[in-house]
Z-matrix of the N, CA and C atoms (Angstrom, degrees):
N
C 1 1.474
C 2 1.552 1 103.90
N 3 1.407 2 109.64 1 135.49
C 4 1.497 3 113.75 2 179.20
C 5 1.521 4 114.06 3 -72.44
N 6 1.282 5 122.46 4 146.17
C 7 1.379 6 128.37 5 176.94
C 8 1.548 7 111.24 6 -74.93
N 9 1.348 8 115.99 7 168.33
C 10 1.435 9 118.89 8 -179.51
C 11 1.519 10 108.06 9 -116.92
N 12 1.221 11 118.63 10 157.88
C 13 1.474 12 118.19 11 -178.51
C 14 1.562 13 107.73 12 -143.65
N 15 1.266 14 113.87 13 146.82
C 16 1.488 15 122.68 14 167.01
C 17 1.750 16 103.57 15 -103.49
N 18 1.252 17 114.50 16 132.23
C 19 1.411 18 121.14 17 177.49
C 20 1.528 19 105.53 18 -124.50
N 21 1.321 20 113.52 19 114.18
C 22 1.457 21 117.06 20 -172.15
C 23 1.570 22 110.01 21 -131.06
N 24 1.335 23 110.99 22 142.66
C 25 1.518 24 116.50 23 173.95
C 26 1.606 25 104.56 24 -126.76
N 27 1.376 26 113.89 25 131.92
C 28 1.425 27 121.59 26 -166.55
C 29 1.443 28 111.98 27 -130.74
N 30 1.344 29 116.23 28 138.56
C 31 1.567 30 120.58 29 161.30
C 32 1.537 31 105.16 30 -120.51
N 33 1.239 32 110.81 31 112.05
C 34 1.476 33 120.18 32 173.10
C 35 1.524 34 111.84 33 -69.97
N 36 1.304 35 116.00 34 122.57
C 37 1.447 36 123.37 35 -174.67
C 38 1.474 37 110.21 36 -108.91
N 39 1.269 38 122.56 37 -27.49
C 40 1.540 39 125.90 38 175.85
C 41 1.594 40 107.24 39 -136.59
N 42 1.345 41 113.42 40 92.87
C 43 1.321 42 117.79 41 -172.06
C 44 1.603 43 117.64 42 -54.73
N 45 1.402 44 111.94 43 -36.31
C 46 1.511 45 114.68 44 -178.29
C 47 1.548 46 106.77 45 -68.62
N 48 1.224 47 119.68 46 -41.32
C 49 1.533 48 122.94 47 -176.19
C 50 1.642 49 104.24 48 -65.42
N 51 1.299 50 118.58 49 -44.92
C 52 1.470 51 124.13 50 176.29
C 53 1.423 52 113.77 51 -53.48
N 54 1.319 53 115.40 52 -43.68
C 55 1.456 54 122.46 53 177.84
C 56 1.571 55 114.08 54 -55.02
N 57 1.345 56 111.21 55 -37.48
C 58 1.491 57 116.02 56 174.09
C 59 1.452 58 117.28 57 -61.74
N 60 1.336 59 113.38 58 -37.39
C 61 1.423 60 123.09 59 179.41
C 62 1.593 61 108.10 60 -69.37
N 63 1.239 62 118.16 61 -43.09
C 64 1.438 63 125.02 62 -175.09
C 65 1.505 64 105.84 63 -69.35
N 66 1.318 65 119.55 64 -40.85
C 67 1.464 66 117.72 65 178.90
C 68 1.602 67 116.92 66 -66.09
N 69 1.395 68 114.20 67 -20.54
C 70 1.393 69 121.94 68 -171.46
C 71 1.546 70 111.64 69 -103.09
N 72 1.345 71 119.34 70 -24.82
C 73 1.412 72 125.06 71 -174.68
C 74 1.476 73 115.18 72 -63.22
N 75 1.301 74 116.76 73 -36.08
C 76 1.529 75 121.99 74 -170.69
C 77 1.490 76 111.61 75 -59.61
N 78 1.369 77 126.56 76 -27.16
C 79 1.421 78 130.16 77 179.26
C 80 1.488 79 108.55 78 -62.36
N 81 1.359 80 117.65 79 -44.02
C 82 1.483 81 118.63 80 178.10
C 83 1.412 82 112.67 81 -72.05
N 84 1.393 83 121.26 82 -46.25
C 85 1.394 84 119.64 83 178.01
C 86 1.495 85 114.87 84 -57.73
N 87 1.355 86 122.38 85 -33.87
C 88 1.397 87 123.98 86 177.11
C 89 1.458 88 116.79 87 -73.94
N 90 1.297 89 112.61 88 -33.84
C 91 1.491 90 118.36 89 178.23
C 92 1.582 91 113.98 90 -71.45
N 93 1.331 92 116.14 91 -26.69
C 94 1.474 93 123.09 92 178.49
C 95 1.526 94 113.34 93 -104.75
N 96 1.323 95 118.56 94 8.11
C 97 1.452 96 121.96 95 174.88
C 98 1.480 97 114.66 96 77.24
N 99 1.392 98 117.28 97 21.66
C 100 1.494 99 117.73 98 177.87
C 101 1.545 100 111.48 99 -75.12
N 102 1.286 101 110.78 100 148.30
C 103 1.422 102 115.10 101 172.26
C 104 1.770 103 106.23 102 -140.97
N 105 1.250 104 112.47 103 148.45
C 106 1.431 105 115.70 104 -177.22
C 107 1.514 106 108.53 105 -81.53
N 108 1.321 107 120.48 106 135.85
C 109 1.461 108 125.49 107 174.38
C 110 1.436 109 103.26 108 -108.99
N 111 1.371 110 121.09 109 -32.57
C 112 1.452 111 124.65 110 179.76
C 113 1.639 112 106.62 111 -140.93
N 114 1.236 113 113.68 112 126.87
C 115 1.527 114 118.83 113 -178.64
C 116 1.494 115 105.78 114 -141.45
N 117 1.329 116 117.40 115 85.58
C 118 1.405 117 119.91 116 -177.54
C 119 1.524 118 108.66 117 79.66
N 120 1.300 119 114.19 118 -147.35
C 121 1.562 120 118.41 119 177.83
C 122 1.527 121 113.99 120 88.46
N 123 1.206 122 113.59 121 160.13
C 124 1.500 123 123.01 122 -176.81
C 125 1.489 124 106.30 123 -60.69
N 126 1.386 125 115.23 124 146.75
C 127 1.438 126 123.84 125 173.60
C 128 1.418 127 111.40 126 -156.68
N 129 1.314 128 119.30 127 160.56
C 130 1.484 129 127.45 128 173.82
C 131 1.505 130 108.71 129 -126.32
N 132 1.299 131 116.66 130 119.57
C 133 1.463 132 124.55 131 174.45
C 134 1.537 133 107.90 132 -75.10
N 135 1.312 134 115.39 133 103.82
C 136 1.462 135 116.81 134 -179.86
C 137 1.462 136 116.85 135 -91.33
N 138 1.314 137 117.07 136 -22.95
C 139 1.484 138 122.19 137 170.60
C 140 1.491 139 112.70 138 -155.13
N 141 1.275 140 119.14 139 148.96
C 142 1.450 141 122.75 140 179.54
C 143 1.449 142 111.68 141 79.33
N 144 1.405 143 116.36 142 -161.38
C 145 1.465 144 122.54 143 -173.35
C 146 1.519 145 108.12 144 -100.27
N 147 1.245 146 117.65 145 156.97
C 148 1.493 147 119.93 146 173.66
C 149 1.578 148 111.88 147 -138.20
N 150 1.248 149 117.58 148 169.53
C 151 1.430 150 121.41 149 167.70
C 152 1.490 151 108.81 150 -118.58
N 153 1.318 152 114.63 151 174.27
C 154 1.520 153 118.98 152 -172.90
C 155 1.477 154 116.12 153 -70.12
N 156 1.336 155 118.15 154 -23.04
C 157 1.507 156 121.76 155 -176.96
C 158 1.470 157 109.13 156 -130.89
N 159 1.320 158 116.53 157 144.10
C 160 1.529 159 119.15 158 177.70
C 161 1.508 160 111.41 159 -128.58
N 162 1.295 161 122.40 160 145.72
C 163 1.408 162 123.21 161 -173.34
C 164 1.537 163 108.44 162 -144.52
N 165 1.376 164 116.37 163 131.84
C 166 1.424 165 119.59 164 172.07
C 167 1.456 166 106.19 165 -129.77
N 168 1.392 167 117.03 166 125.02
C 169 1.446 168 125.16 167 172.01
C 170 1.420 169 111.09 168 -111.55
N 171 1.336 170 114.94 169 141.48
C 172 1.578 171 121.79 170 -179.41
C 173 1.436 172 104.84 171 -110.82
N 174 1.367 173 116.82 172 136.39
C 175 1.490 174 126.21 173 172.65
C 176 1.514 175 111.80 174 -120.73
N 177 1.334 176 114.43 175 158.88
C 178 1.554 177 113.71 176 -177.38
C 179 1.479 178 112.13 177 -59.95
N 180 1.334 179 120.82 178 -26.10
C 181 1.440 180 121.01 179 -176.80
C 182 1.602 181 107.12 180 -154.67
N 183 1.306 182 115.65 181 166.99
C 184 1.499 183 121.36 182 176.63
C 185 1.560 184 109.18 183 -65.83
N 186 1.401 185 114.90 184 -37.48
C 187 1.448 186 119.14 185 179.53
C 188 1.612 187 108.57 186 -61.63
N 189 1.309 188 116.34 187 -43.30
C 190 1.479 189 119.84 188 -177.80
C 191 1.605 190 108.15 189 -68.74
N 192 1.238 191 118.79 190 -37.54
C 193 1.491 192 121.05 191 174.18
C 194 1.638 193 112.89 192 -58.20
N 195 1.350 194 111.03 193 -47.12
C 196 1.485 195 113.73 194 176.45
C 197 1.488 196 113.41 195 -71.07
N 198 1.288 197 119.22 196 -35.02
C 199 1.411 198 120.05 197 176.93
C 200 1.533 199 114.76 198 -64.66
N 201 1.389 200 113.48 199 -37.36
C 202 1.414 201 118.10 200 168.47
C 203 1.483 202 117.20 201 -56.06
N 204 1.266 203 114.90 202 -51.90
C 205 1.557 204 120.24 203 175.52
C 206 1.480 205 112.74 204 -57.35
N 207 1.291 206 119.25 205 -39.28
C 208 1.453 207 119.19 206 -179.48
C 209 1.577 208 116.11 207 -87.28
N 210 1.287 209 110.34 208 0.78
C 211 1.560 210 115.87 209 -174.30
C 212 1.586 211 112.67 210 -71.38
N 213 1.335 212 119.31 211 149.04
C 214 1.352 213 120.01 212 174.31
C 215 1.532 214 114.36 213 -61.11
N 216 1.330 215 115.33 214 -31.46
C 217 1.494 216 117.04 215 178.04
C 218 1.488 217 112.63 216 -68.70
N 219 1.335 218 117.98 217 -37.81
C 220 1.498 219 117.14 218 178.38
C 221 1.500 220 110.27 219 -76.16
N 222 1.283 221 118.11 220 -36.88
C 223 1.547 222 120.12 221 178.85
C 224 1.537 223 110.48 222 -64.29
N 225 1.323 224 117.44 223 -30.58
C 226 1.418 225 122.34 224 177.33
C 227 1.548 226 109.33 225 -69.08
N 228 1.313 227 117.76 226 -46.56
C 229 1.406 228 126.22 227 174.61
C 230 1.531 229 110.21 228 -56.45
N 231 1.288 230 120.20 229 -47.95
C 232 1.513 231 123.95 230 176.02
C 233 1.514 232 111.55 231 -56.29
N 234 1.405 233 116.97 232 -43.96
C 235 1.363 234 118.24 233 177.33
C 236 1.486 235 118.11 234 -60.99
N 237 1.314 236 114.52 235 -33.82
C 238 1.458 237 122.33 236 176.46
C 239 1.510 238 111.64 237 -64.25
N 240 1.347 239 121.47 238 -20.38
C 241 1.447 240 126.39 239 -176.18
C 242 1.530 241 108.36 240 -66.65
N 243 1.329 242 116.61 241 -26.56
C 244 1.508 243 119.96 242 -176.33
C 245 1.423 244 118.54 243 43.91
N 246 1.330 245 116.75 244 43.24
C 247 1.505 246 116.80 245 178.90
C 248 1.508 247 114.98 246 77.04
N 249 1.316 248 117.63 247 16.86
C 250 1.482 249 123.19 248 -174.18
C 251 1.453 250 117.48 249 -76.16
N 252 1.348 251 116.18 250 -2.32
C 253 1.465 252 119.18 251 178.95
C 254 1.607 253 113.63 252 -158.05
N 255 1.311 254 110.10 253 153.11
C 256 1.537 255 116.58 254 172.81
C 257 1.544 256 103.68 255 -101.78
N 258 1.357 257 112.30 256 126.64
C 259 1.470 258 117.87 257 -170.00
C 260 1.501 259 110.76 258 -131.92
N 261 1.366 260 118.46 259 137.37
C 262 1.402 261 123.94 260 166.38
C 263 1.530 262 107.17 261 -115.26
N 264 1.275 263 121.00 262 127.11
C 265 1.459 264 121.58 263 -172.28
C 266 1.558 265 108.55 264 -144.94
N 267 1.348 266 114.36 265 134.24
C 268 1.406 267 119.53 266 173.13
C 269 1.544 268 107.90 267 -118.37
N 270 1.336 269 117.75 268 150.34
C 271 1.537 270 121.76 269 164.24
C 272 1.439 271 103.93 270 -108.83
N 273 1.310 272 116.85 271 128.28
C 274 1.408 273 118.62 272 -174.94
C 275 1.558 274 110.18 273 -140.86
N 276 1.359 275 115.57 274 147.88
C 277 1.406 276 122.43 275 176.80
C 278 1.475 277 114.39 276 -78.92
N 279 1.334 278 122.21 277 131.48
C 280 1.372 279 125.35 278 172.91
C 281 1.412 280 119.99 279 -60.35
N 282 1.265 281 117.03 280 173.90
C 283 1.586 282 115.88 281 -177.05
C 284 1.521 283 106.10 282 -118.28
N 285 1.298 284 116.94 283 133.73
C 286 1.504 285 121.89 284 -179.26
C 287 1.527 286 114.70 285 -117.02
N 288 1.334 287 113.95 286 17.31
C 289 1.435 288 119.83 287 -172.43
C 290 1.603 289 114.19 288 -89.03
N 291 1.188 290 113.87 289 -168.21
C 292 1.505 291 119.85 290 179.34
C 293 1.506 292 109.02 291 -62.34
N 294 1.391 293 113.27 292 151.16
C 295 1.427 294 119.89 293 -179.16
C 296 1.593 295 107.26 294 -116.24
N 297 1.309 296 114.44 295 154.16
C 298 1.496 297 117.48 296 177.70
C 299 1.535 298 112.40 297 -59.23
N 300 1.337 299 113.56 298 149.41
C 301 1.389 300 120.13 299 -179.10
C 302 1.457 301 119.31 300 87.49
């Protein structure tokens, strides 16, 4: 079964409000098996647009990734953000097929 992922690009506009979100989101991620593969860090935008912060979370399945997004725990964490960030986020199914080479 393919894993599920959240791929997010974030510009934090109100750091104090965003800290409230960060403090609350871990409960949802833990409940649905999410783990960070990327959480900030250095990057180079080689084509297209970017935001200041990038995040990739891995979940055991696409269904779990969607369930986490729709969960009351995650929606509560989002509400605590109070408009503290501009976010682009997709929930996407991983690929389990053949690889190059």
